[in-house]
PDB file of N, CA, C, O and CB in Angstrom:
ATOM      1  N   MET A   1       1.167  -1.473   0.162  1.00  0.00           N
ATOM      2  CA  MET A   1      -0.362  -0.274  -0.028  1.00  0.00           C
ATOM      3  C   MET A   1       0.946   1.318  -0.058  1.00  0.00           C
ATOM      4  O   MET A   1       1.914   1.377   0.700  1.00  0.00           O
ATOM      5  CB  MET A   1      -2.093  -0.283   2.211  1.00  0.00           C
ATOM      6  N   GLU A   2       0.605   2.373  -1.076  1.00  0.00           N
ATOM      7  CA  GLU A   2       1.314   3.691  -1.379  1.00  0.00           C
ATOM      8  C   GLU A   2       0.984   4.540   0.182  1.00  0.00           C
ATOM      9  O   GLU A   2      -0.068   4.865   0.734  1.00  0.00           O
ATOM     10  CB  GLU A   2       0.545   4.567  -3.001  1.00  0.00           C
ATOM     11  N   ARG A   3       2.281   4.681   0.507  1.00  0.00           N
ATOM     12  CA  ARG A   3       2.123   5.687   1.565  1.00  0.00           C
ATOM     13  C   ARG A   3       0.834   7.082   1.352  1.00  0.00           C
ATOM     14  O   ARG A   3       0.512   7.523   0.249  1.00  0.00           O
ATOM     15  CB  ARG A   3       3.716   6.318   1.653  1.00  0.00           C
ATOM     16  N   GLN A   4       0.403   7.453   2.360  1.00  0.00           N
ATOM     17  CA  GLN A   4      -0.723   8.840   1.876  1.00  0.00           C
ATOM     18  C   GLN A   4      -0.605  10.069   2.778  1.00  0.00           C
ATOM     19  O   GLN A   4      -0.858  10.072   3.983  1.00  0.00           O
ATOM     20  CB  GLN A   4      -2.503   8.403   2.014  1.00  0.00           C
ATOM     21  N   ILE A   5      -0.239  10.994   2.135  1.00  0.00           N
ATOM     22  CA  ILE A   5       0.019  12.062   2.930  1.00  0.00           C
ATOM     23  C   ILE A   5      -0.916  13.717   2.635  1.00  0.00           C
ATOM     24  O   ILE A   5      -1.773  13.900   1.770  1.00  0.00           O
ATOM     25  CB  ILE A   5       1.622  12.162   2.712  1.00  0.00           C
ATOM     26  N   ALA A   6      -0.464  14.613   3.532  1.00  0.00           N
ATOM     27  CA  ALA A   6      -1.826  15.113   3.734  1.00  0.00           C
ATOM     28  C   ALA A   6      -0.940  16.568   2.671  1.00  0.00           C
ATOM     29  O   ALA A   6       0.162  16.949   3.066  1.00  0.00           O
ATOM     30  CB  ALA A   6      -2.598  15.351   5.836  1.00  0.00           C
ATOM     31  N   ILE A   7      -1.445  17.096   1.646  1.00  0.00           N
ATOM     32  CA  ILE A   7      -1.318  18.070   0.618  1.00  0.00           C
ATOM     33  C   ILE A   7      -1.210  19.381   1.199  1.00  0.00           C
ATOM     34  O   ILE A   7      -0.196  20.078   1.143  1.00  0.00           O
ATOM     35  CB  ILE A   7      -2.421  18.022  -0.317  1.00  0.00           C
ATOM     36  N   ARG A   8      -2.509  19.754   1.872  1.00  0.00           N
ATOM     37  CA  ARG A   8      -2.325  20.816   2.479  1.00  0.00           C
ATOM     38  C   ARG A   8      -3.504  20.803   4.141  1.00  0.00           C
ATOM     39  O   ARG A   8      -3.542  19.590   3.938  1.00  0.00           O
ATOM     40  CB  ARG A   8      -2.616  22.022   1.197  1.00  0.00           C
ATOM     41  N   THR A   9      -4.189  20.964   5.142  1.00  0.00           N
ATOM     42  CA  THR A   9      -4.815  21.471   5.548  1.00  0.00           C
ATOM     43  C   THR A   9      -5.629  22.673   6.005  1.00  0.00           C
ATOM     44  O   THR A   9      -5.030  23.634   6.487  1.00  0.00           O
ATOM     45  CB  THR A   9      -4.581  21.136   5.729  1.00  0.00           C
ATOM     46  N   PHE A  10      -6.966  22.684   5.885  1.00  0.00           N
ATOM     47  CA  PHE A  10      -8.029  24.024   6.141  1.00  0.00           C
ATOM     48  C   PHE A  10      -9.004  23.626   7.963  1.00  0.00           C
ATOM     49  O   PHE A  10      -9.193  22.692   8.742  1.00  0.00           O
ATOM     50  CB  PHE A  10      -9.588  24.018   4.294  1.00  0.00           C
ATOM     51  N   PRO A  11      -9.358  25.198   7.771  1.00  0.00           N
ATOM     52  CA  PRO A  11     -10.404  24.978   9.074  1.00  0.00           C
ATOM     53  C   PRO A  11     -11.635  24.572   8.803  1.00  0.00           C
ATOM     54  O   PRO A  11     -12.460  24.700   9.707  1.00  0.00           O
ATOM     55  CB  PRO A  11     -10.676  26.172   9.872  1.00  0.00           C
ATOM     56  N   THR A  12     -12.035  24.036   7.615  1.00  0.00           N
ATOM     57  CA  THR A  12     -13.683  23.510   7.362  1.00  0.00           C
ATOM     58  C   THR A  12     -13.329  22.358   6.511  1.00  0.00           C
ATOM     59  O   THR A  12     -12.160  22.167   6.176  1.00  0.00           O
ATOM     60  CB  THR A  12     -14.902  24.703   6.464  1.00  0.00           C
ATOM     61  N   ARG A  13     -14.331  21.555   6.136  1.00  0.00           N
ATOM     62  CA  ARG A  13     -14.205  20.714   5.715  1.00  0.00           C
ATOM     63  C   ARG A  13     -14.943  21.370   4.206  1.00  0.00           C
ATOM     64  O   ARG A  13     -14.439  21.259   3.088  1.00  0.00           O
ATOM     65  CB  ARG A  13     -14.636  19.590   6.606  1.00  0.00           C
ATOM     66  N   THR A  14     -15.966  21.912   4.460  1.00  0.00           N
ATOM     67  CA  THR A  14     -15.822  22.802   2.919  1.00  0.00           C
ATOM     68  C   THR A  14     -14.916  23.076   2.106  1.00  0.00           C
ATOM     69  O   THR A  14     -14.843  22.777   0.914  1.00  0.00           O
ATOM     70  CB  THR A  14     -16.055  23.904   2.929  1.00  0.00           C
ATOM     71  N   GLU A  15     -13.875  23.927   3.051  1.00  0.00           N
ATOM     72  CA  GLU A  15     -12.710  24.048   1.838  1.00  0.00           C
ATOM     73  C   GLU A  15     -11.524  23.293   1.559  1.00  0.00           C
ATOM     74  O   GLU A  15     -10.480  23.639   1.006  1.00  0.00           O
ATOM     75  CB  GLU A  15     -12.136  25.172   1.896  1.00  0.00           C
ATOM     76  N   ALA A  16     -12.001  21.838   2.205  1.00  0.00           N
ATOM     77  CA  ALA A  16     -11.010  20.806   1.791  1.00  0.00           C
ATOM     78  C   ALA A  16     -11.982  20.140   0.879  1.00  0.00           C
ATOM     79  O   ALA A  16     -11.435  19.461   0.011  1.00  0.00           O
ATOM     80  CB  ALA A  16     -10.309  19.818   3.019  1.00  0.00           C
ATOM     81  N   GLU A  17     -13.125  20.157   0.856  1.00  0.00           N
ATOM     82  CA  GLU A  17     -13.433  19.501  -0.331  1.00  0.00           C
ATOM     83  C   GLU A  17     -13.216  20.587  -1.871  1.00  0.00           C
ATOM     84  O   GLU A  17     -12.880  20.219  -2.996  1.00  0.00           O
ATOM     85  CB  GLU A  17     -15.066  18.967  -0.061  1.00  0.00           C
ATOM     86  N   LEU A  18     -13.491  21.734  -1.473  1.00  0.00           N
ATOM     87  CA  LEU A  18     -13.531  22.284  -3.015  1.00  0.00           C
ATOM     88  C   LEU A  18     -12.131  21.618  -3.583  1.00  0.00           C
ATOM     89  O   LEU A  18     -11.936  20.909  -4.570  1.00  0.00           O
ATOM     90  CB  LEU A  18     -13.531  24.228  -3.152  1.00  0.00           C
ATOM     91  N   VAL A  19     -11.109  22.194  -2.433  1.00  0.00           N
ATOM     92  CA  VAL A  19      -9.334  21.999  -3.166  1.00  0.00           C
ATOM     93  C   VAL A  19      -9.727  20.148  -3.802  1.00  0.00           C
ATOM     94  O   VAL A  19      -9.415  19.823  -4.948  1.00  0.00           O
ATOM     95  CB  VAL A  19      -7.395  22.063  -1.280  1.00  0.00           C
ATOM     96  N   ARG A  20     -10.205  19.465  -3.132  1.00  0.00           N
ATOM     97  CA  ARG A  20     -10.007  17.903  -3.490  1.00  0.00           C
ATOM     98  C   ARG A  20     -10.531  18.105  -4.772  1.00  0.00           C
ATOM     99  O   ARG A  20      -9.775  17.931  -5.728  1.00  0.00           O
ATOM    100  CB  ARG A  20     -10.821  16.649  -2.546  1.00  0.00           C
ATOM    101  N   GLY A  21     -12.170  18.579  -5.039  1.00  0.00           N
ATOM    102  CA  GLY A  21     -12.936  18.627  -5.751  1.00  0.00           C
ATOM    103  C   GLY A  21     -11.406  19.355  -7.188  1.00  0.00           C
ATOM    104  O   GLY A  21     -11.172  18.716  -8.214  1.00  0.00           O
ATOM    105  N   LEU A  22     -11.042  20.004  -7.019  1.00  0.00           N
ATOM    106  CA  LEU A  22      -9.528  20.751  -7.586  1.00  0.00           C
ATOM    107  C   LEU A  22      -8.924  19.668  -8.254  1.00  0.00           C
ATOM    108  O   LEU A  22      -8.823  19.598  -9.478  1.00  0.00           O
ATOM    109  CB  LEU A  22      -8.345  21.373  -6.329  1.00  0.00           C
ATOM    110  N   LEU A  23      -8.489  18.749  -7.384  1.00  0.00           N
ATOM    111  CA  LEU A  23      -7.110  17.935  -7.454  1.00  0.00           C
ATOM    112  C   LEU A  23      -7.934  16.861  -7.950  1.00  0.00           C
ATOM    113  O   LEU A  23      -7.275  16.136  -8.696  1.00  0.00           O
ATOM    114  CB  LEU A  23      -6.072  17.622  -5.971  1.00  0.00           C
ATOM    115  N   GLU A  24      -9.308  16.434  -7.793  1.00  0.00           N
ATOM    116  CA  GLU A  24      -9.806  15.330  -8.446  1.00  0.00           C
ATOM    117  C   GLU A  24      -9.941  15.570 -10.280  1.00  0.00           C
ATOM    118  O   GLU A  24      -9.594  14.893 -11.248  1.00  0.00           O
ATOM    119  CB  GLU A  24     -11.288  15.054  -7.670  1.00  0.00           C
ATOM    120  N   SER A  25     -10.662  16.958 -10.099  1.00  0.00           N
ATOM    121  CA  SER A  25     -10.112  17.937 -12.004  1.00  0.00           C
ATOM    122  C   SER A  25      -9.548  17.768 -12.719  1.00  0.00           C
ATOM    123  O   SER A  25      -9.903  17.654 -13.892  1.00  0.00           O
ATOM    124  CB  SER A  25      -9.509  18.980 -12.324  1.00  0.00           C
ATOM    125  N   ALA A  26      -7.967  17.650 -12.108  1.00  0.00           N
ATOM    126  CA  ALA A  26      -6.675  17.606 -12.008  1.00  0.00           C
ATOM    127  C   ALA A  26      -6.496  15.962 -12.555  1.00  0.00           C
ATOM    128  O   ALA A  26      -5.470  15.825 -13.221  1.00  0.00           O
ATOM    129  CB  ALA A  26      -6.148  18.049 -10.424  1.00  0.00           C
ATOM    130  N   GLY A  27      -7.178  14.904 -12.416  1.00  0.00           N
ATOM    131  CA  GLY A  27      -6.367  13.431 -12.777  1.00  0.00           C
ATOM    132  C   GLY A  27      -6.227  13.192 -11.404  1.00  0.00           C
ATOM    133  O   GLY A  27      -5.803  12.036 -11.408  1.00  0.00           O
ATOM    134  N   ILE A  28      -6.321  13.589 -10.049  1.00  0.00           N
ATOM    135  CA  ILE A  28      -5.705  13.647  -8.862  1.00  0.00           C
ATOM    136  C   ILE A  28      -6.338  12.981  -7.979  1.00  0.00           C
ATOM    137  O   ILE A  28      -7.257  13.604  -7.448  1.00  0.00           O
ATOM    138  CB  ILE A  28      -5.504  14.795  -8.447  1.00  0.00           C
ATOM    139  N   PRO A  29      -6.113  11.567  -7.514  1.00  0.00           N
ATOM    140  CA  PRO A  29      -7.177  10.956  -6.403  1.00  0.00           C
ATOM    141  C   PRO A  29      -6.792  12.076  -5.684  1.00  0.00           C
ATOM    142  O   PRO A  29      -5.808  12.808  -5.790  1.00  0.00           O
ATOM    143  CB  PRO A  29      -7.008   9.310  -5.603  1.00  0.00           C
ATOM    144  N   ALA A  30      -8.262  12.080  -4.522  1.00  0.00           N
ATOM    145  CA  ALA A  30      -7.942  13.040  -3.577  1.00  0.00           C
ATOM    146  C   ALA A  30      -8.942  12.851  -2.538  1.00  0.00           C
ATOM    147  O   ALA A  30     -10.034  12.494  -2.979  1.00  0.00           O
ATOM    148  CB  ALA A  30      -7.904  14.433  -4.126  1.00  0.00           C
ATOM    149  N   TRP A  31      -8.866  12.993  -1.285  1.00  0.00           N
ATOM    150  CA  TRP A  31      -9.981  12.432  -0.546  1.00  0.00           C
ATOM    151  C   TRP A  31      -9.744  13.619   1.564  1.00  0.00           C
ATOM    152  O   TRP A  31      -8.776  14.098   2.154  1.00  0.00           O
ATOM    153  CB  TRP A  31      -9.542   9.997  -0.573  1.00  0.00           C
ATOM    154  N   VAL A  32     -10.584  13.571   1.728  1.00  0.00           N
ATOM    155  CA  VAL A  32     -10.798  14.513   2.774  1.00  0.00           C
ATOM    156  C   VAL A  32     -10.906  14.243   4.463  1.00  0.00           C
ATOM    157  O   VAL A  32     -11.853  14.706   5.099  1.00  0.00           O
ATOM    158  CB  VAL A  32     -11.953  15.049   2.362  1.00  0.00           C
ATOM    159  N   SER A  33      -9.988  13.561   5.012  1.00  0.00           N
ATOM    160  CA  SER A  33      -9.835  13.857   6.849  1.00  0.00           C
ATOM    161  C   SER A  33      -9.976  14.572   7.622  1.00  0.00           C
ATOM    162  O   SER A  33      -9.418  15.661   7.755  1.00  0.00           O
ATOM    163  CB  SER A  33      -9.041  13.859   7.386  1.00  0.00           C
ATOM    164  N   THR A  34     -11.062  13.879   8.529  1.00  0.00           N
ATOM    165  CA  THR A  34     -11.153  14.910   9.000  1.00  0.00           C
ATOM    166  C   THR A  34     -12.000  14.107  10.269  1.00  0.00           C
ATOM    167  O   THR A  34     -12.618  13.044  10.213  1.00  0.00           O
ATOM    168  CB  THR A  34     -11.729  16.096   8.029  1.00  0.00           C
ATOM    169  N   ASP A  35     -11.750  15.187  11.627  1.00  0.00           N
ATOM    170  CA  ASP A  35     -12.874  14.839  12.915  1.00  0.00           C
ATOM    171  C   ASP A  35     -13.809  15.151  12.604  1.00  0.00           C
ATOM    172  O   ASP A  35     -14.094  15.736  13.649  1.00  0.00           O
ATOM    173  CB  ASP A  35     -12.836  15.378  14.210  1.00  0.00           C
ATOM    174  N   ASP A  36     -15.340  15.409  11.501  1.00  0.00           N
ATOM    175  CA  ASP A  36     -16.489  16.097  11.489  1.00  0.00           C
ATOM    176  C   ASP A  36     -17.798  15.514  11.397  1.00  0.00           C
ATOM    177  O   ASP A  36     -18.782  15.854  10.740  1.00  0.00           O
ATOM    178  CB  ASP A  36     -16.392  16.856  10.619  1.00  0.00           C
ATOM    179  N   ALA A  37     -17.466  13.925  12.730  1.00  0.00           N
ATOM    180  CA  ALA A  37     -18.466  13.345  12.440  1.00  0.00           C
ATOM    181  C   ALA A  37     -19.152  12.888  10.659  1.00  0.00           C
ATOM    182  O   ALA A  37     -20.318  12.867  10.265  1.00  0.00           O
ATOM    183  CB  ALA A  37     -19.187  14.184  13.202  1.00  0.00           C
ATOM    184  N   GLY A  38     -18.180  12.654  10.109  1.00  0.00           N
ATOM    185  CA  GLY A  38     -18.843  11.807   8.943  1.00  0.00           C
ATOM    186  C   GLY A  38     -19.405  13.308   8.341  1.00  0.00           C
ATOM    187  O   GLY A  38     -20.528  13.051   7.906  1.00  0.00           O
ATOM    188  N   GLY A  39     -19.172  14.501   8.162  1.00  0.00           N
ATOM    189  CA  GLY A  39     -19.294  15.676   7.386  1.00  0.00           C
ATOM    190  C   GLY A  39     -21.086  16.120   8.502  1.00  0.00           C
ATOM    191  O   GLY A  39     -21.931  16.940   8.145  1.00  0.00           O
ATOM    192  N   LEU A  40     -21.127  15.450   9.514  1.00  0.00           N
ATOM    193  CA  LEU A  40     -22.361  15.839  10.192  1.00  0.00           C
ATOM    194  C   LEU A  40     -22.457  17.529  10.619  1.00  0.00           C
ATOM    195  O   LEU A  40     -23.526  18.092  10.859  1.00  0.00           O
ATOM    196  CB  LEU A  40     -22.439  14.877  11.540  1.00  0.00           C
ATOM    197  N   TYR A  41     -21.178  18.163  10.655  1.00  0.00           N
ATOM    198  CA  TYR A  41     -21.128  19.143  11.453  1.00  0.00           C
ATOM    199  C   TYR A  41     -19.651  20.141  10.573  1.00  0.00           C
ATOM    200  O   TYR A  41     -18.800  20.733  11.237  1.00  0.00           O
ATOM    201  CB  TYR A  41     -20.931  18.448  13.197  1.00  0.00           C
ATOM    202  N   PRO A  42     -19.657  20.109   8.532  1.00  0.00           N
ATOM    203  CA  PRO A  42     -18.859  20.919   7.655  1.00  0.00           C
ATOM    204  C   PRO A  42     -18.946  21.919   8.051  1.00  0.00           C
ATOM    205  O   PRO A  42     -19.082  22.506   6.977  1.00  0.00           O
ATOM    206  CB  PRO A  42     -19.057  20.978   6.435  1.00  0.00           C
ATOM    207  N   SER A  43     -18.983  22.649   8.751  1.00  0.00           N
ATOM    208  CA  SER A  43     -19.151  24.194   8.408  1.00  0.00           C
ATOM    209  C   SER A  43     -18.271  24.749   9.716  1.00  0.00           C
ATOM    210  O   SER A  43     -17.829  25.894   9.811  1.00  0.00           O
ATOM    211  CB  SER A  43     -21.011  24.819   8.351  1.00  0.00           C
ATOM    212  N   PHE A  44     -18.119  23.707  10.681  1.00  0.00           N
ATOM    213  CA  PHE A  44     -17.743  24.177  12.139  1.00  0.00           C
ATOM    214  C   PHE A  44     -15.940  24.309  11.757  1.00  0.00           C
ATOM    215  O   PHE A  44     -15.362  23.917  10.744  1.00  0.00           O
ATOM    216  CB  PHE A  44     -18.286  22.757  13.638  1.00  0.00           C
ATOM    217  N   ASP A  45     -15.435  24.925  12.835  1.00  0.00           N
ATOM    218  CA  ASP A  45     -13.868  25.489  12.614  1.00  0.00           C
ATOM    219  C   ASP A  45     -13.428  23.404  13.235  1.00  0.00           C
ATOM    220  O   ASP A  45     -14.197  22.824  14.001  1.00  0.00           O
ATOM    221  CB  ASP A  45     -13.153  27.561  14.202  1.00  0.00           C
ATOM    222  N   LEU A  46     -12.423  22.868  12.801  1.00  0.00           N
ATOM    223  CA  LEU A  46     -12.281  21.646  13.746  1.00  0.00           C
ATOM    224  C   LEU A  46     -10.857  22.139  14.129  1.00  0.00           C
ATOM    225  O   LEU A  46     -10.282  22.978  13.436  1.00  0.00           O
ATOM    226  CB  LEU A  46     -12.426  19.933  13.020  1.00  0.00           C
ATOM    227  N   ALA A  47     -10.259  21.563  15.328  1.00  0.00           N
ATOM    228  CA  ALA A  47      -9.268  21.317  16.234  1.00  0.00           C
ATOM    229  C   ALA A  47      -8.224  20.869  15.456  1.00  0.00           C
ATOM    230  O   ALA A  47      -7.137  21.446  15.476  1.00  0.00           O
ATOM    231  CB  ALA A  47      -9.619  20.419  17.276  1.00  0.00           C
ATOM    232  N   ASP A  48      -8.494  19.647  14.595  1.00  0.00           N
ATOM    233  CA  ASP A  48      -7.129  19.744  13.956  1.00  0.00           C
ATOM    234  C   ASP A  48      -7.408  19.706  12.065  1.00  0.00           C
ATOM    235  O   ASP A  48      -7.035  19.087  11.068  1.00  0.00           O
ATOM    236  CB  ASP A  48      -6.080  18.212  14.629  1.00  0.00           C
ATOM    237  N   GLY A  49      -7.734  20.109  12.211  1.00  0.00           N
ATOM    238  CA  GLY A  49      -8.813  20.514  10.570  1.00  0.00           C
ATOM    239  C   GLY A  49      -8.943  19.679   9.826  1.00  0.00           C
ATOM    240  O   GLY A  49      -8.864  18.524  10.245  1.00  0.00           O
ATOM    241  N   ALA A  50      -9.165  19.898   8.589  1.00  0.00           N
ATOM    242  CA  ALA A  50      -9.788  19.102   7.574  1.00  0.00           C
ATOM    243  C   ALA A  50      -8.575  18.995   6.694  1.00  0.00           C
ATOM    244  O   ALA A  50      -8.221  20.070   6.209  1.00  0.00           O
ATOM    245  CB  ALA A  50     -11.144  19.744   6.872  1.00  0.00           C
ATOM    246  N   ARG A  51      -7.743  17.772   6.329  1.00  0.00           N
ATOM    247  CA  ARG A  51      -7.204  17.253   5.510  1.00  0.00           C
ATOM    248  C   ARG A  51      -7.166  16.794   4.347  1.00  0.00           C
ATOM    249  O   ARG A  51      -8.157  16.135   4.031  1.00  0.00           O
ATOM    250  CB  ARG A  51      -7.051  16.858   5.807  1.00  0.00           C
ATOM    251  N   VAL A  52      -6.413  16.900   3.628  1.00  0.00           N
ATOM    252  CA  VAL A  52      -6.665  16.824   2.060  1.00  0.00           C
ATOM    253  C   VAL A  52      -5.730  15.816   1.604  1.00  0.00           C
ATOM    254  O   VAL A  52      -4.567  16.109   1.327  1.00  0.00           O
ATOM    255  CB  VAL A  52      -6.413  18.249   1.226  1.00  0.00           C
ATOM    256  N   MET A  53      -6.191  14.634   1.514  1.00  0.00           N
ATOM    257  CA  MET A  53      -4.919  13.788   1.198  1.00  0.00           C
ATOM    258  C   MET A  53      -5.161  13.158   0.083  1.00  0.00           C
ATOM    259  O   MET A  53      -6.234  13.011  -0.503  1.00  0.00           O
ATOM    260  CB  MET A  53      -4.499  12.776   2.209  1.00  0.00           C
ATOM    261  N   ILE A  54      -3.194  12.472  -0.421  1.00  0.00           N
ATOM    262  CA  ILE A  54      -3.374  12.194  -1.560  1.00  0.00           C
ATOM    263  C   ILE A  54      -2.062  10.652  -1.181  1.00  0.00           C
ATOM    264  O   ILE A  54      -1.647   9.979  -0.237  1.00  0.00           O
ATOM    265  CB  ILE A  54      -3.101  13.701  -2.786  1.00  0.00           C
ATOM    266  N   ARG A  55      -1.919  10.792  -2.506  1.00  0.00           N
ATOM    267  CA  ARG A  55      -1.070   9.220  -2.387  1.00  0.00           C
ATOM    268  C   ARG A  55       0.805  10.312  -2.602  1.00  0.00           C
ATOM    269  O   ARG A  55       1.156  11.311  -3.231  1.00  0.00           O
ATOM    270  CB  ARG A  55      -1.723   7.500  -4.460  1.00  0.00           C
ATOM    271  N   GLU A  56       1.437   9.378  -1.711  1.00  0.00           N
ATOM    272  CA  GLU A  56       2.569  10.728  -2.053  1.00  0.00           C
ATOM    273  C   GLU A  56       3.478  10.648  -3.389  1.00  0.00           C
ATOM    274  O   GLU A  56       4.229  11.585  -3.663  1.00  0.00           O
ATOM    275  CB  GLU A  56       3.787  10.838  -0.758  1.00  0.00           C
ATOM    276  N   SER A  57       3.397   9.622  -4.124  1.00  0.00           N
ATOM    277  CA  SER A  57       3.409   9.679  -5.571  1.00  0.00           C
ATOM    278  C   SER A  57       2.899  11.349  -6.563  1.00  0.00           C
ATOM    279  O   SER A  57       3.327  12.173  -7.371  1.00  0.00           O
ATOM    280  CB  SER A  57       2.316   8.373  -5.884  1.00  0.00           C
ATOM    281  N   ASP A  58       1.663  10.969  -5.704  1.00  0.00           N
ATOM    282  CA  ASP A  58       0.957  12.240  -7.158  1.00  0.00           C
ATOM    283  C   ASP A  58       1.323  13.829  -6.380  1.00  0.00           C
ATOM    284  O   ASP A  58       0.750  14.856  -6.742  1.00  0.00           O
ATOM    285  CB  ASP A  58      -1.566  12.093  -7.479  1.00  0.00           C
ATOM    286  N   GLN A  59       2.409  13.803  -5.228  1.00  0.00           N
ATOM    287  CA  GLN A  59       2.535  14.921  -4.638  1.00  0.00           C
ATOM    288  C   GLN A  59       3.164  16.739  -5.058  1.00  0.00           C
ATOM    289  O   GLN A  59       3.029  17.909  -4.700  1.00  0.00           O
ATOM    290  CB  GLN A  59       3.165  14.327  -3.801  1.00  0.00           C
ATOM    291  N   GLU A  60       4.156  15.553  -6.413  1.00  0.00           N
ATOM    292  CA  GLU A  60       4.370  16.822  -6.722  1.00  0.00           C
ATOM    293  C   GLU A  60       3.687  17.824  -7.979  1.00  0.00           C
ATOM    294  O   GLU A  60       3.837  19.009  -8.278  1.00  0.00           O
ATOM    295  CB  GLU A  60       5.610  16.720  -6.849  1.00  0.00           C
ATOM    296  N   ALA A  61       2.826  16.643  -8.561  1.00  0.00           N
ATOM    297  CA  ALA A  61       1.769  16.821  -9.556  1.00  0.00           C
ATOM    298  C   ALA A  61       0.489  17.878  -8.360  1.00  0.00           C
ATOM    299  O   ALA A  61       0.042  18.930  -8.817  1.00  0.00           O
ATOM    300  CB  ALA A  61       1.125  14.872 -10.249  1.00  0.00           C
ATOM    301  N   ALA A  62       0.131  17.490  -7.152  1.00  0.00           N
ATOM    302  CA  ALA A  62      -0.861  17.782  -6.813  1.00  0.00           C
ATOM    303  C   ALA A  62      -0.378  19.091  -6.510  1.00  0.00           C
ATOM    304  O   ALA A  62      -1.336  19.820  -6.765  1.00  0.00           O
ATOM    305  CB  ALA A  62      -1.478  16.969  -5.946  1.00  0.00           C
ATOM    306  N   ALA A  63       1.095  20.196  -5.886  1.00  0.00           N
ATOM    307  CA  ALA A  63       1.729  21.219  -5.444  1.00  0.00           C
ATOM    308  C   ALA A  63       1.425  21.388  -6.832  1.00  0.00           C
ATOM    309  O   ALA A  63       0.232  21.683  -6.908  1.00  0.00           O
ATOM    310  CB  ALA A  63       3.125  21.275  -4.685  1.00  0.00           C
ATOM    311  N   ASN A  64       2.007  21.332  -8.086  1.00  0.00           N
ATOM    312  CA  ASN A  64       1.973  21.889  -8.711  1.00  0.00           C
ATOM    313  C   ASN A  64       0.439  22.424  -9.611  1.00  0.00           C
ATOM    314  O   ASN A  64       0.344  23.478 -10.240  1.00  0.00           O
ATOM    315  CB  ASN A  64       2.880  21.376  -9.067  1.00  0.00           C
ATOM    316  N   VAL A  65      -0.644  21.385  -9.453  1.00  0.00           N
ATOM    317  CA  VAL A  65      -2.575  22.081  -9.729  1.00  0.00           C
ATOM    318  C   VAL A  65      -2.603  23.524  -8.945  1.00  0.00           C
ATOM    319  O   VAL A  65      -2.967  24.564  -9.494  1.00  0.00           O
ATOM    320  CB  VAL A  65      -4.206  20.810  -8.698  1.00  0.00           C
ATOM    321  N   LEU A  66      -2.039  23.410  -7.191  1.00  0.00           N
ATOM    322  CA  LEU A  66      -2.487  24.066  -5.976  1.00  0.00           C
ATOM    323  C   LEU A  66      -1.607  25.202  -6.169  1.00  0.00           C
ATOM    324  O   LEU A  66      -1.861  26.293  -5.658  1.00  0.00           O
ATOM    325  CB  LEU A  66      -2.339  23.251  -4.548  1.00  0.00           C
ATOM    326  N   ALA A  67      -0.539  24.984  -6.915  1.00  0.00           N
ATOM    327  CA  ALA A  67       0.405  26.344  -7.292  1.00  0.00           C
ATOM    328  C   ALA A  67      -0.031  27.283  -8.348  1.00  0.00           C
ATOM    329  O   ALA A  67       0.118  28.477  -8.091  1.00  0.00           O
ATOM    330  CB  ALA A  67       1.808  25.933  -7.799  1.00  0.00           C
ATOM    331  N   THR A  68      -0.408  27.046  -9.184  1.00  0.00           N
ATOM    332  CA  THR A  68      -1.503  27.570 -10.246  1.00  0.00           C
ATOM    333  C   THR A  68      -3.020  27.677 -10.052  1.00  0.00           C
ATOM    334  O   THR A  68      -3.721  27.664 -11.064  1.00  0.00           O
ATOM    335  CB  THR A  68      -1.430  26.748 -11.349  1.00  0.00           C
ATOM    336  N   SER A  69      -3.696  27.800  -8.618  1.00  0.00           N
ATOM    337  CA  SER A  69      -5.270  28.045  -8.719  1.00  0.00           C
ATOM    338  C   SER A  69      -4.820  29.311  -7.597  1.00  0.00           C
ATOM    339  O   SER A  69      -5.332  30.414  -7.785  1.00  0.00           O
ATOM    340  CB  SER A  69      -6.642  26.496  -8.156  1.00  0.00           C
ATOM    341  N   ASP A  70      -3.841  29.127  -6.415  1.00  0.00           N
ATOM    342  CA  ASP A  70      -3.790  30.162  -5.752  1.00  0.00           C
ATOM    343  C   ASP A  70      -3.582  31.863  -6.494  1.00  0.00           C
ATOM    344  O   ASP A  70      -3.540  32.854  -5.765  1.00  0.00           O
ATOM    345  CB  ASP A  70      -2.770  29.728  -4.899  1.00  0.00           C
TER     346      ASP A  70
END
């Protein structure tokens, strides 16, 4: 199994989901990892944040996508 890493962390799940969608539209599999009761409380600030996770092998491609979207 390939190592999974957080490419960015956001205060809310909503922000993280937007970035996940951006990465997925570029062909980079991504998912959100957070402790918000499975999305039940998506708009609350999260103590540990909402992490956008990717495969480690996609790190360079994901960084390029995010750099062009800033």
